[in-house]
DOKOLLO-742156 format. One record per residue (C-alpha): residue number from 0; x, y, z. Coordinates in nm, 4 decimals, m for minus. Layout:
ATOM  pos         X         Y         Z
ATOM  NUM         X         Y         Z
...
// end
This chain:
ATOM  pos         X         Y         Z
ATOM    0    1.6753    0.3238   m0.7998
ATOM    1    1.6073    0.5701   m0.5194
ATOM    2    1.8638    0.8038   m0.3747
ATOM    3    1.7683    1.1617   m0.3077
ATOM    4    2.0589    1.3883   m0.2269
ATOM    5    2.0557    1.6416    0.0561
ATOM    6    1.9768    2.0061   m0.0064
ATOM    7    2.2678    2.1771   m0.1774
ATOM    8    2.1910    2.5380   m0.0844
ATOM    9    2.4791    2.5611    0.1598
ATOM   10    2.7201    2.4207   m0.0958
ATOM   11    2.6074    2.6645   m0.3605
ATOM   12    2.6518    2.9510   m0.1173
ATOM   13    3.0043    2.8393   m0.0344
ATOM   14    3.1020    2.7622   m0.3924
ATOM   15    2.9347    2.9813   m0.6539
ATOM   16    3.0883    2.7718   m0.9291
ATOM   17    2.8163    2.5164   m0.8603
ATOM   18    2.5238    2.7541   m0.9013
ATOM   19    2.4219    2.6565   m1.2536
ATOM   20    2.4596    2.2823   m1.2230
ATOM   21    2.3598    2.2127   m0.8656
ATOM   22    2.0507    2.4296   m0.8809
ATOM   23    1.8949    2.1671   m1.1056
ATOM   24    2.0334    1.8544   m0.9428
ATOM   25    1.8277    1.6429   m0.7074
ATOM   26    2.0158    1.3212   m0.7773
ATOM   27    2.3590    1.2252   m0.6565
ATOM   28    2.6437    0.9876   m0.7198
ATOM   29    2.9818    1.0135   m0.5414
ATOM   30    2.9412    1.2481   m0.2448
ATOM   31    3.2239    1.5010   m0.2251
ATOM   32    3.0689    1.7443    0.0214
ATOM   33    3.0232    1.7622    0.3959
ATOM   34    2.6608    1.8707    0.3450
ATOM   35    2.5530    1.5068    0.3247
ATOM   36    2.4771    1.2862    0.6254
ATOM   37    2.6823    1.0182    0.4476
ATOM   38    3.0628    1.0238    0.4667
ATOM   39    3.2354    1.2431    0.2039
ATOM   40    3.3616    1.0202   m0.0745
ATOM   41    3.0648    0.7838   m0.0538
ATOM   42    2.9938    0.6155   m0.3867
ATOM   43    2.6428    0.4894   m0.4545
ATOM   44    2.6781    0.4146   m0.8274
ATOM   45    2.4074    0.6664   m0.9157
ATOM   46    2.5668    0.7507   m1.2506
ATOM   47    2.5335    0.3955   m1.3857
ATOM   48    2.4103    0.3934   m1.7445
ATOM   49    2.3145    0.0259   m1.7209
ATOM   50    2.1204   m0.1503   m1.4479
ATOM   51    2.0978   m0.5172   m1.3469
ATOM   52    1.8158   m0.6987   m1.5179
ATOM   53    1.5409   m0.7848   m1.2710
ATOM   54    1.3565   m1.1019   m1.3659
ATOM   55    1.0473   m1.2125   m1.1740
ATOM   56    0.9194   m1.5662   m1.1402
ATOM   57    0.5636   m1.4427   m1.1962
ATOM   58    0.6683   m1.2836   m1.5262
ATOM   59    0.8659   m1.5879   m1.6361
ATOM   60    0.5680   m1.8217   m1.6018
ATOM   61    0.3427   m1.5882   m1.7971
ATOM   62    0.1539   m1.4478   m1.5024
ATOM   63    0.1406   m1.1016   m1.3617
ATOM   64    0.2884   m0.9550   m1.0475
ATOM   65    0.0532   m0.9636   m0.7536
ATOM   66   m0.0481   m0.6653   m0.5453
ATOM   67    0.1807   m0.7914   m0.2684
ATOM   68    0.4839   m0.8220   m0.4992
ATOM   69    0.4305   m0.4719   m0.6400
ATOM   70    0.3818   m0.3338   m0.2895
ATOM   71    0.7035   m0.5029   m0.1776
ATOM   72    0.8913   m0.3732   m0.4813
ATOM   73    0.7697   m0.0231   m0.4015
ATOM   74    0.8586   m0.0488   m0.0310
ATOM   75    1.2019   m0.1829   m0.1309
ATOM   76    1.2566    0.1436   m0.3208
ATOM   77    1.1245    0.3685   m0.0442
ATOM   78    1.3551    0.5458    0.2043
ATOM   79    1.0570    0.5911    0.4358
ATOM   80    1.0647    0.2304    0.5598
ATOM   81    1.4161    0.2867    0.6963
ATOM   82    1.5074    0.5239    0.9761
ATOM   83    1.7365    0.7991    1.0936
ATOM   84    2.0396    0.8576    0.8773
ATOM   85    1.9291    0.6214    0.5997
ATOM   86    1.5990    0.8017    0.5536
ATOM   87    1.7618    1.1438    0.5788
ATOM   88    2.0148    1.0394    0.3154
ATOM   89    1.7358    0.9174    0.0875
ATOM   90    1.8666    0.5609    0.0844
ATOM   91    1.6404    0.2620    0.0313
ATOM   92    1.6917   m0.1141    0.0204
ATOM   93    1.7381   m0.0679   m0.3551
ATOM   94    2.0408    0.1554   m0.2964
ATOM   95    2.2433   m0.1448   m0.1813
ATOM   96    2.0530   m0.4155   m0.3693
ATOM   97    2.0172   m0.2415   m0.7038
ATOM   98    1.7182   m0.4022   m0.8805
ATOM   99    1.7528   m0.6801   m0.6275
ATOM  100    2.1173   m0.7427   m0.7188
ATOM  101    2.4324   m0.6474   m0.5305
ATOM  102    2.5581   m0.2929   m0.5858
ATOM  103    2.9242   m0.3765   m0.6456
ATOM  104    3.0300   m0.0102   m0.6561
ATOM  105    2.8780    0.0987   m0.3265
ATOM  106    3.1499    0.2335   m0.0981
ATOM  107    3.1342    0.4321    0.2263
ATOM  108    3.4608    0.5517    0.3794
ATOM  109    3.4944    0.4205    0.7329
ATOM  110    3.2241    0.1598    0.6730
ATOM  111    3.3598   m0.0257    0.3677
ATOM  112    3.7044   m0.1718    0.3074
ATOM  113    3.6443   m0.1930   m0.0663
ATOM  114    3.3660   m0.1268   m0.3184
ATOM  115    3.0849   m0.3765   m0.2764
ATOM  116    3.1048   m0.4342    0.0975
ATOM  117    2.9542   m0.2532    0.3952
ATOM  118    2.9623   m0.2825    0.7751
ATOM  119    2.6043   m0.3436    0.8932
ATOM  120    2.7105   m0.3246    1.2589
ATOM  121    2.8831    0.0116    1.2348
ATOM  122    2.7909    0.3433    1.3992
ATOM  123    2.6393    0.5256    1.1025
ATOM  124    2.2805    0.4015    1.0817
ATOM  125    2.2193    0.2618    1.4300
ATOM  126    2.4919    0.3713    1.6740
ATOM  127    2.3647    0.1503    1.9570
ATOM  128    2.4259   m0.1557    1.7370
ATOM  129    2.7897   m0.0631    1.6739
ATOM  130    3.0172   m0.3512    1.7709
ATOM  131    3.3301   m0.1351    1.7523
ATOM  132    3.4847   m0.3441    1.4753
ATOM  133    3.5130   m0.2649    1.1059
ATOM  134    3.3826   m0.5964    0.9735
ATOM  135    3.2019   m0.5290    0.6460
ATOM  136    3.0246   m0.7967    0.4461
ATOM  137    2.9582   m0.8085    0.0750
ATOM  138    2.6161   m0.6973   m0.0442
ATOM  139    2.4419   m1.0145   m0.1589
ATOM  140    2.2373   m1.0553   m0.4713
ATOM  141    1.8749   m1.1465   m0.3988
ATOM  142    1.8279   m1.3471   m0.7174
ATOM  143    1.6810   m1.6859   m0.6346
ATOM  144    1.6639   m1.6017   m0.2622
ATOM  145    1.3670   m1.8351   m0.2132
ATOM  146    1.6039   m2.1279   m0.2733
ATOM  147    1.8903   m2.0066   m0.0562
ATOM  148    1.7911   m2.0315    0.3107
ATOM  149    1.9290   m1.9798    0.5702
ATOM  150    1.9812   m1.6058    0.5371
ATOM  151    2.2716   m1.3769    0.6154
ATOM  152    2.6300   m1.4589    0.5191
ATOM  153    2.6627   m1.6557    0.8410
ATOM  154    2.3265   m1.8272    0.7879
ATOM  155    2.2020   m1.7085    1.1240
ATOM  156    1.8328   m1.6817    1.0277
ATOM  157    1.6189   m1.9572    0.8849
ATOM  158    1.3308   m1.7221    0.8027
ATOM  159    1.3522   m1.4660    0.5241
ATOM  160    1.0809   m1.2669    0.7003
ATOM  161    1.2868   m1.2491    1.0205
ATOM  162    1.5944   m1.1546    0.8228
ATOM  163    1.4201   m0.8690    0.6391
ATOM  164    1.2771   m0.7434    0.9682
ATOM  165    1.6250   m0.7474    1.1204
ATOM  166    1.7732   m0.5468    0.8326
ATOM  167    1.5017   m0.2808    0.8441
ATOM  168    1.4781   m0.2398    1.2215
ATOM  169    1.8130   m0.3449    1.3663
ATOM  170    2.0580   m0.2547    1.0906
ATOM  171    1.8978    0.0569    0.9440
ATOM  172    1.6999    0.1801    1.2470
ATOM  173    1.3670    0.1740    1.0671
ATOM  174    1.0348    0.1835    1.2513
ATOM  175    0.8567   m0.1433    1.3167
ATOM  176    0.7090   m0.2279    0.9739
ATOM  177    0.3414   m0.3064    0.9405
ATOM  178    0.2835   m0.6819    0.8883
ATOM  179    0.1491   m0.6090    0.5381
ATOM  180    0.4689   m0.4275    0.4403
ATOM  181    0.6887   m0.7012    0.5824
ATOM  182    0.4872   m0.9666    0.3986
ATOM  183    0.5133   m0.7608    0.0804
ATOM  184    0.8917   m0.7229    0.1052
ATOM  185    0.9256   m1.0990    0.1467
ATOM  186    0.6894   m1.1653   m0.1469
ATOM  187    0.8926   m0.9297   m0.3676
ATOM  188    1.2272   m1.0864   m0.2759
ATOM  189    1.0921   m1.4377   m0.3232
ATOM  190    0.9680   m1.3448   m0.6710
ATOM  191    1.3130   m1.2338   m0.7944
ATOM  192    1.4401   m1.5145   m1.0141
ATOM  193    1.7791   m1.6290   m1.1345
ATOM  194    1.8688   m1.5209   m1.4853
ATOM  195    1.8268   m1.8093   m1.7301
ATOM  196    2.1541   m1.9766   m1.8205
ATOM  197    2.1538   m2.1987   m2.1300
ATOM  198    2.5075   m2.3152   m2.0449
ATOM  199    2.3713   m2.5476   m1.7763
ATOM  200    2.0916   m2.7991   m1.8079
ATOM  201    1.8947   m3.0378   m1.5940
ATOM  202    2.0187   m3.0980   m1.2397
ATOM  203    2.2795   m2.8263   m1.2801
ATOM  204    2.4907   m3.0264   m1.5257
ATOM  205    2.6733   m2.8535   m1.8078
ATOM  206    2.4875   m2.8345   m2.1368
ATOM  207    2.6066   m3.0423   m2.4321
ATOM  208    2.7608   m2.7323   m2.5890
ATOM  209    3.0160   m2.6970   m2.3068
ATOM  210    3.3798   m2.6537   m2.4031
ATOM  211    3.6459   m2.9123   m2.3221
ATOM  212    3.7870   m2.6857   m2.0500
ATOM  213    3.4442   m2.6481   m1.8904
ATOM  214    3.3900   m3.0243   m1.8951
ATOM  215    3.7294   m3.0852   m1.7340
ATOM  216    3.6417   m2.8222   m1.4742
ATOM  217    3.3115   m2.9961   m1.3999
ATOM  218    3.4954   m3.3235   m1.3423
ATOM  219    3.7367   m3.1541   m1.1037
ATOM  220    3.4445   m2.9863   m0.9264
ATOM  221    3.2983   m3.3302   m0.8527
ATOM  222    3.6313   m3.4965   m0.7726
ATOM  223    3.6917   m3.5964   m0.4072
ATOM  224    3.9536   m3.3958   m0.2190
ATOM  225    4.2891   m3.5748   m0.1661
ATOM  226    4.2851   m3.5350    0.2145
ATOM  227    3.9199   m3.6406    0.2563
ATOM  228    3.7440   m3.8490   m0.0127
ATOM  229    3.4085   m3.7585    0.1439
ATOM  230    3.4580   m3.3944    0.0434
ATOM  231    3.4393   m3.2187   m0.2926
ATOM  232    3.3402   m2.8795   m0.4281
ATOM  233    3.0095   m3.0301   m0.5389
ATOM  234    2.9485   m3.1714   m0.1929
ATOM  235    2.8733   m2.8194   m0.0649
ATOM  236    2.7778   m2.6469   m0.3930
ATOM  237    2.5307   m2.9153   m0.4975
ATOM  238    2.4481   m2.8684   m0.8683
ATOM  239    2.1000   m3.0208   m0.8386
ATOM  240    2.0062   m2.7885   m0.5498
ATOM  241    2.0898   m2.4408   m0.6849
ATOM  242    2.4555   m2.5075   m0.5973
ATOM  243    2.3997   m2.4835   m0.2207
ATOM  244    2.3654   m2.7287    0.0681
ATOM  245    2.1963   m2.4882    0.3160
ATOM  246    2.4819   m2.5479    0.5596
ATOM  247    2.7586   m2.3452    0.7234
ATOM  248    3.1258   m2.4243    0.6665
ATOM  249    3.4641   m2.2818    0.7569
ATOM  250    3.6805   m2.2620    0.4453
ATOM  251    3.9495   m2.0520    0.6079
ATOM  252    3.7477   m1.7338    0.6607
ATOM  253    3.5161   m1.8231    0.9512
ATOM  254    3.1846   m2.0053    0.9655
ATOM  255    2.9646   m1.8966    0.6729
ATOM  256    2.6885   m2.0516    0.4665
ATOM  257    2.7486   m2.1971    0.1226
ATOM  258    2.6737   m1.9307   m0.1432
ATOM  259    2.5103   m2.0220   m0.4696
ATOM  260    2.7178   m2.0255   m0.7865
ATOM  261    2.4199   m1.9459   m1.0101
ATOM  262    2.4597   m1.6041   m1.1790
ATOM  263    2.7738   m1.5597   m0.9674
ATOM  264    2.9585   m1.4042   m1.2631
ATOM  265    2.7712   m1.0873   m1.1682
ATOM  266    2.8155   m1.1098   m0.7907
ATOM  267    3.1821   m1.0106   m0.7440
ATOM  268    3.3538   m0.9415   m0.5117
ATOM  269    3.3597   m1.2883   m0.3595
ATOM  270    3.3642   m1.4344   m0.0078
ATOM  271    3.1637   m1.2834    0.2773
ATOM  272    3.3965   m0.9835    0.3063
ATOM  273    3.4698   m0.9347   m0.0634
ATOM  274    3.8373   m1.0238   m0.0324
ATOM  275    3.8538   m1.1745   m0.3833
ATOM  276    3.7749   m1.0071   m0.7147
ATOM  277    3.7974   m1.3055   m0.9479
ATOM  278    3.7320   m1.6758   m0.9718
ATOM  279    4.1065   m1.7276   m1.0206
ATOM  280    4.1660   m1.5911   m0.6707
ATOM  281    3.8838   m1.8011   m0.5240
ATOM  282    4.0181   m2.1215   m0.6822
ATOM  283    4.3691   m2.0392   m0.5598
ATOM  284    4.2328   m1.9960   m0.2063
ATOM  285    4.0655   m2.3381   m0.2044
ATOM  286    4.3722   m2.4968   m0.3607
ATOM  287    4.5858   m2.3616   m0.0749
ATOM  288    4.3399   m2.4239    0.2084
ATOM  289    4.2577   m2.7831    0.1124
ATOM  290    4.6004   m2.8679   m0.0353
ATOM  291    4.4355   m2.9816   m0.3578
ATOM  292    4.7571   m2.9824   m0.5595
ATOM  293    4.5948   m2.8257   m0.8648
ATOM  294    4.8040   m2.7620   m1.1737
ATOM  295    4.7796   m2.4365   m1.3672
ATOM  296    4.5597   m2.6184   m1.6192
ATOM  297    4.3359   m2.7504   m1.3415
ATOM  298    4.2864   m2.3996   m1.2047
ATOM  299    4.2072   m2.2640   m1.5496
ATOM  300    3.9568   m2.5452   m1.6096
ATOM  301    3.7811   m2.4816   m1.2779
ATOM  302    3.7581   m2.1113   m1.3611
ATOM  303    3.6089   m2.1990   m1.7000
ATOM  304    3.3507   m2.4217   m1.5288
ATOM  305    3.2597   m2.1623   m1.2652
ATOM  306    3.2221   m1.8992   m1.5360
ATOM  307    2.9836   m2.1232   m1.7282
ATOM  308    2.7749   m2.2029   m1.4201
ATOM  309    2.7732   m1.8390   m1.3089
ATOM  310    2.6571   m1.6974   m1.6413
ATOM  311    2.3114   m1.5592   m1.7210
ATOM  312    2.1293   m1.4087   m2.0147
ATOM  313    2.1112   m1.0305   m2.0509
ATOM  314    2.2515   m0.9508   m1.7089
ATOM  315    2.2411   m0.5744   m1.7614
ATOM  316    1.9910   m0.3477   m1.9342
ATOM  317    2.0308    0.0195   m2.0293
ATOM  318    1.8513    0.2812   m1.8230
ATOM  319    1.5589    0.3893   m2.0376
ATOM  320    1.2420    0.5942   m2.0336
ATOM  321    1.0389    0.2796   m2.0980
ATOM  322    1.1886    0.0963   m1.7997
ATOM  323    1.1413    0.3985   m1.5735
ATOM  324    0.7773    0.4397   m1.6731
ATOM  325    0.7124    0.0669   m1.6343
ATOM  326    0.8494    0.0719   m1.2795
ATOM  327    0.6380    0.3759   m1.1951
ATOM  328    0.3308    0.1967   m1.3324
ATOM  329    0.4034   m0.1142   m1.1212
ATOM  330    0.4376    0.0991   m0.8090
ATOM  331    0.1238    0.2991   m0.8908
ATOM  332   m0.0776   m0.0208   m0.9372
ATOM  333   m0.0917   m0.0743   m0.5604
ATOM  334   m0.3338    0.2190   m0.5458
ATOM  335   m0.5871    0.0116   m0.7425
ATOM  336   m0.6188   m0.2042   m0.4324
ATOM  337   m0.5331    0.0449   m0.1589
ATOM  338   m0.7915    0.3106   m0.2543
ATOM  339   m1.0997    0.0818   m0.2533
ATOM  340   m0.9672   m0.0775    0.0658
ATOM  341   m0.9296    0.2697    0.2209
ATOM  342   m0.5769    0.1709    0.3215
ATOM  343   m0.4336    0.5115    0.4069
ATOM  344   m0.0925    0.3782    0.5106
ATOM  345   m0.0319    0.2182    0.1703
ATOM  346   m0.1765    0.5199   m0.0121
ATOM  347    0.0660    0.7468    0.1746
ATOM  348    0.3573    0.5148    0.1010
ATOM  349    0.2662    0.4964   m0.2685
ATOM  350    0.2291    0.8725   m0.3048
ATOM  351    0.5613    0.9305   m0.1287
ATOM  352    0.7531    0.6627   m0.3191
ATOM  353    0.6070    0.7205   m0.6658
ATOM  354    0.6407    1.0948   m0.6135
ATOM  355    1.0083    1.0432   m0.5357
ATOM  356    1.0533    0.8322   m0.8490
ATOM  357    0.8879    1.1039   m1.0583
ATOM  358    1.1054    1.3749   m0.9064
ATOM  359    1.4115    1.1649   m0.9780
ATOM  360    1.2920    1.1132   m1.3347
ATOM  361    1.2436    1.4888   m1.3669
ATOM  362    1.6142    1.5359   m1.3016
ATOM  363    1.6928    1.3007   m1.5901
ATOM  364    1.5831    1.5928   m1.8069
ATOM  365    1.8319    1.8590   m1.6938
ATOM  366    1.7141    2.2083   m1.6153
ATOM  367    1.8082    2.4937   m1.8480
ATOM  368    2.0724    2.6021   m1.5926
ATOM  369    2.2653    2.2796   m1.6375
ATOM  370    2.5574    2.3907   m1.8544
ATOM  371    2.6744    2.0333   m1.9192
ATOM  372    2.3802    1.9843   m2.1588
ATOM  373    2.3230    2.1895   m2.4706
ATOM  374    2.0174    2.1963   m2.6935
ATOM  375    1.6642    2.0750   m2.6525
ATOM  376    1.5783    2.3306   m2.3847
ATOM  377    1.2132    2.3581   m2.4867
ATOM  378    1.1755    1.9786   m2.5047
ATOM  379    1.3423    1.9295   m2.1677
ATOM  380    1.1245    2.1919   m2.0025
ATOM  381    0.8070    2.0288   m2.1364
ATOM  382    0.9124    1.6886   m2.0033
ATOM  383    0.9994    1.8373   m1.6642
ATOM  384    0.6692    2.0220   m1.6438
ATOM  385    0.4733    1.7062   m1.7278
ATOM  386    0.6525    1.5061   m1.4600
ATOM  387    0.6053    1.7778   m1.1991
ATOM  388    0.2367    1.7812   m1.2874
ATOM  389    0.2177    1.4090   m1.2117
ATOM  390    0.3579    1.4719   m0.8646
ATOM  391    0.0775    1.7237   m0.8064
ATOM  392   m0.1755    1.4658   m0.9304
ATOM  393   m0.0498    1.2230   m0.6670
ATOM  394   m0.0812    1.4817   m0.3939
ATOM  395   m0.4440    1.5346   m0.4904
ATOM  396   m0.5045    1.1614   m0.4639
ATOM  397   m0.3468    1.1586   m0.1188
ATOM  398   m0.5450    1.4621   m0.0016
ATOM  399   m0.8755    1.3160   m0.1177
ATOM  400   m0.8060    0.9825    0.0484
ATOM  401   m0.6978    1.1512    0.3723
ATOM  402   m1.0279    1.3412    0.3730
ATOM  403   m1.2219    1.0181    0.3244
ATOM  404   m1.3209    1.1024   m0.0350
ATOM  405   m1.2130    0.7707   m0.1828
ATOM  406   m1.4366    0.7942   m0.4904
ATOM  407   m1.2641    1.1218   m0.5785
ATOM  408   m0.9264    0.9629   m0.5151
ATOM  409   m1.0151    0.6819   m0.7594
ATOM  410   m1.1117    0.9344   m1.0277
ATOM  411   m0.7959    1.1336   m0.9666
ATOM  412   m0.5961    0.8116   m1.0072
ATOM  413   m0.7588    0.7649   m1.3489
ATOM  414   m0.6678    1.1258   m1.4374
ATOM  415   m0.3123    1.0700   m1.3196
ATOM  416   m0.2808    0.7632   m1.5431
ATOM  417   m0.4008    0.9616   m1.8445
ATOM  418   m0.1497    1.2366   m1.7683
ATOM  419    0.1270    0.9756   m1.7280
ATOM  420    0.0459    0.8353   m2.0712
ATOM  421    0.0468    1.1891   m2.2129
ATOM  422    0.3891    1.2564   m2.0574
ATOM  423    0.5638    0.9675   m2.2320
ATOM  424    0.5741    1.1305   m2.5799
ATOM  425    0.7087    1.4479   m2.4187
ATOM  426    0.9855    1.2491   m2.2497
ATOM  427    1.0665    1.0686   m2.5732
ATOM  428    1.0848    1.4021   m2.7581
ATOM  429    1.3463    1.5206   m2.5074
ATOM  430    1.5334    1.1901   m2.4845
ATOM  431    1.8370    1.2895   m2.6931
ATOM  432    1.9100    1.5755   m2.4476
ATOM  433    1.8351    1.3710   m2.1366
ATOM  434    2.0398    1.1482   m1.9091
ATOM  435    1.8831    0.8505   m2.0872
ATOM  436    2.1265    0.9397   m2.3681
ATOM  437    2.4574    0.7764   m2.2589
ATOM  438    2.6682    1.0553   m2.4092
ATOM  439    2.4737    1.3269   m2.2294
ATOM  440    2.4737    1.1216   m1.9089
ATOM  441    2.8512    1.0841   m1.9147
ATOM  442    2.9089    1.4554   m1.9783
ATOM  443    2.6614    1.5504   m1.7045
ATOM  444    2.8194    1.3328   m1.4364
ATOM  445    3.1772    1.4194   m1.5336
ATOM  446    3.0887    1.7861   m1.4872
ATOM  447    2.9122    1.7181   m1.1570
ATOM  448    3.2031    1.5139   m1.0267
ATOM  449    3.4477    1.7936   m1.1056
ATOM  450    3.2275    2.0573   m0.9489
ATOM  451    3.1610    1.8561   m0.6343
ATOM  452    3.5339    1.8077   m0.5903
ATOM  453    3.5914    2.1793   m0.6380
ATOM  454    3.3216    2.2547   m0.3807
ATOM  455    3.4847    2.0241   m0.1281
ATOM  456    3.8219    2.1931   m0.1704
ATOM  457    3.6632    2.5366   m0.1269
ATOM  458    3.5107    2.4230    0.2047
ATOM  459    3.8384    2.2936    0.3481
// end
């Protein structure tokens, strides 16, 4: 996940209490200072100890991710493909769609009405696109996106490629993306799969192990509505078609496309604007709007069914050194193609993005000045030094390629890979004093939160 905070020098000057901790901090979480280009109080969920599991179709079928998928994954995590405020803030597509899944904690004062939604037509990122209305939409999960056309909550775009282009250029003021980058972003999104769910079987039907409540809920889901026998929940959320019908409907909140129910347990808040937190509230809404006359037991059974359909295996995974290194390796792999092809644009993007990931990883091993962490100073310093050395390796690759010395760049890539492998034992040796240790992570971010709040008060 990429988010690089603004420079904190001015904050440290105004609030000397932050000197020890902020001097070592390049990451951020809630923003409590006016030194950021984002609104004070913004929450980006940067202190999360667990991340959504990202499952790829290519992995699931025993293949390997293509160059285009890895390039798209890397671009998705790069602030440089966005523009203006987003780039200055260090935000990327992954900031909102964390590991391709909705970031339910994202909140920006003045642009969100609740955590998990955001106004894409507001004044912050592209002022000329501001419609003058606070009308945020929930951040959608991208799992199974290849099955879910049309795109956008209102289903306004049939093409995923057109939709991605619109987000980059029109919503976040990014420069016109190269066709290769746009193709790569689409390939990456289309490769993100639903989490497997053993609670449903063929054609979206409940598995034989379903509870009685779930089975009753399934029957109600397929039951015609009293006022119109041609309608049912299953008529729009078609179980055999990823629980969508690819159509737009007005269910009392405006004209919006049918969302999938697969893995929906992890997609709250619900409805296009995030007005509902739970399935109970969603069921109550449909009961009222369609005058279904559901009993309390009926509502409970429908919730049980929706919960079964919306489940998924291992939805969250802990942040770990192994996962971080694996992501860095996937991103770096694009250089295996870009260097022989003498593709300077991709080489630059890879060096910038992977370098940012390495710098972020460096801050997972707090500097000696960070008073929220005790012990392991020597181990932490070795890990930090190794990671900083990798950033320098990347710069050498970039410099050689820019000078047309592509054979040297290829050799330097091999050296970089050796140094990356050598850095892993150093990171593991420092792990117990790093932010990969949940206890240390909690203490670190509690201290940062308190100090950021103190800094804000001192600036008022």
